[in-house]
C-alpha positions as CSV (number, residue, x, y, z in Angstrom):
1,M,52.5,45.6,-33.3
2,I,51.3,43.4,-30.5
3,E,51.9,39.7,-30.9
4,C,51.2,36.7,-28.7
5,Q,53.8,34.0,-28.1
6,A,53.4,30.7,-29.9
7,P,50.5,29.0,-28.3
8,D,50.8,25.8,-26.3
9,L,50.3,22.7,-28.5
10,P,48.5,19.8,-26.9
11,E,50.0,16.3,-27.2
12,G,48.1,14.4,-29.8
13,G,46.9,17.6,-31.4
14,Y,47.6,20.5,-33.7
15,I,46.8,24.1,-34.4
16,T,45.4,25.9,-37.5
17,G,46.1,29.6,-37.9
18,F,49.6,30.9,-38.0
19,D,49.1,34.6,-37.4
20,Y,49.8,35.5,-33.8
21,T,49.1,39.3,-34.0
22,I,46.5,41.1,-32.0
23,H,42.8,40.0,-32.7
24,S,44.0,36.9,-34.6
25,E,42.4,33.5,-33.9
26,I,43.8,30.0,-33.8
27,S,41.8,26.7,-33.8
28,Y,42.8,23.5,-32.0
29,H,42.3,20.1,-33.4
30,C,43.1,16.6,-32.3
31,D,44.7,13.8,-34.2
32,A,42.6,10.9,-35.3
33,G,41.3,8.8,-32.5
34,H,41.7,11.6,-29.9
35,I,39.1,13.7,-28.2
36,L,39.5,17.5,-27.6
37,S,38.6,18.8,-24.2
38,G,38.6,22.6,-23.6
39,D,38.6,25.7,-25.7
40,T,38.6,24.9,-29.5
41,M,39.5,28.5,-30.4
42,R,41.7,31.2,-28.8
43,K,42.2,34.8,-29.7
44,C,45.4,37.0,-29.3
45,L,44.3,39.7,-26.9
46,P,45.6,43.4,-26.8
47,T,47.6,42.3,-23.7
48,G,49.7,40.0,-25.8
49,T,48.2,36.9,-24.2
50,W,45.9,34.2,-25.6
51,S,42.3,34.1,-24.5
52,G,41.1,31.0,-22.6
53,K,43.3,28.1,-21.8
54,P,45.0,25.5,-24.1
55,P,42.9,22.4,-24.5
56,S,44.0,18.8,-24.2
57,C,43.6,15.8,-26.6
58,T,43.0,12.5,-25.0
59,C,43.1,9.1,-26.6
60,N,39.7,7.5,-27.2
61,F,40.5,3.9,-26.3
62,Q,37.3,2.7,-27.8
63,I,38.6,3.7,-31.2
64,I,42.4,3.4,-30.9
65,P,44.2,0.5,-29.1
66,I,46.1,1.5,-26.0
67,K,49.4,0.6,-27.6
68,V,48.9,3.4,-30.3
69,C,48.1,6.2,-27.9
Protein backbone atom coordinates (compact mmCIF):
# COMPACT_ATOMS: atom_id res chain seq x y z
CA MET A 1 0.00 0.00 0.00
CA ILE A 2 1.33 3.41 -0.97
CA GLU A 3 1.53 6.00 1.80
CA CYS A 4 2.76 9.56 1.96
CA GLN A 5 5.07 10.83 4.67
CA ALA A 6 3.54 12.91 7.45
CA PRO A 7 2.79 16.30 5.86
CA ASP A 8 4.58 19.48 6.86
CA LEU A 9 2.74 21.35 9.60
CA PRO A 10 2.72 25.14 9.32
CA GLU A 11 3.69 27.13 12.39
CA GLY A 12 0.49 28.54 13.89
CA GLY A 13 -1.64 25.92 12.16
CA TYR A 14 -2.89 22.35 12.18
CA ILE A 15 -4.06 19.56 9.88
CA THR A 16 -7.31 17.61 9.77
CA GLY A 17 -7.28 14.18 8.19
CA PHE A 18 -5.00 11.47 9.50
CA ASP A 19 -5.06 8.91 6.70
CA TYR A 20 -1.88 9.24 4.64
CA THR A 21 -2.60 6.46 2.13
CA ILE A 22 -2.93 6.96 -1.64
CA HIS A 23 -5.86 9.23 -2.70
CA SER A 24 -6.44 10.44 0.89
CA GLU A 25 -6.85 14.16 1.49
CA ILE A 26 -5.81 16.41 4.34
CA SER A 27 -6.96 19.95 5.11
CA TYR A 28 -4.89 22.75 6.58
CA HIS A 29 -6.23 25.27 9.07
CA CYS A 30 -4.71 28.14 11.03
CA ASP A 31 -4.99 28.92 14.71
CA ALA A 32 -7.23 31.81 15.75
CA GLY A 33 -5.86 35.15 14.66
CA HIS A 34 -3.78 33.67 11.83
CA ILE A 35 -4.37 33.79 8.08
CA LEU A 36 -3.72 30.81 5.81
CA SER A 37 -1.79 31.41 2.59
CA GLY A 38 -1.47 28.66 0.00
CA ASP A 39 -3.16 25.32 -0.60
CA THR A 40 -5.88 24.47 1.92
CA MET A 41 -6.10 20.82 0.82
CA ARG A 42 -3.51 18.28 -0.34
CA LYS A 43 -3.90 14.77 -1.69
CA CYS A 44 -1.61 11.74 -1.34
CA LEU A 45 -0.57 10.93 -4.90
CA PRO A 46 0.28 7.50 -6.40
CA THR A 47 3.94 8.59 -6.30
CA GLY A 48 3.83 8.68 -2.48
CA THR A 49 4.11 12.47 -2.38
CA TRP A 50 1.60 15.16 -1.47
CA SER A 51 0.00 17.35 -4.13
CA GLY A 52 0.68 21.07 -4.04
CA LYS A 53 2.83 22.77 -1.45
CA PRO A 54 2.35 23.18 2.29
CA PRO A 55 0.68 26.48 3.17
CA SER A 56 1.76 28.98 5.79
CA CYS A 57 -0.11 30.67 8.62
CA THR A 58 0.73 34.27 9.35
CA CYS A 59 -0.38 36.33 12.29
CA ASN A 60 -3.05 38.92 11.58
CA PHE A 61 -1.66 41.79 13.63
CA GLN A 62 -4.94 43.70 13.34
CA ILE A 63 -6.62 40.98 15.44
CA ILE A 64 -3.82 39.61 17.62
CA PRO A 65 -1.24 41.81 19.40
CA ILE A 66 2.32 41.30 18.17
CA LYS A 67 3.37 39.89 21.58
CA VAL A 68 1.04 36.89 21.12
CA CYS A 69 2.17 35.88 17.62
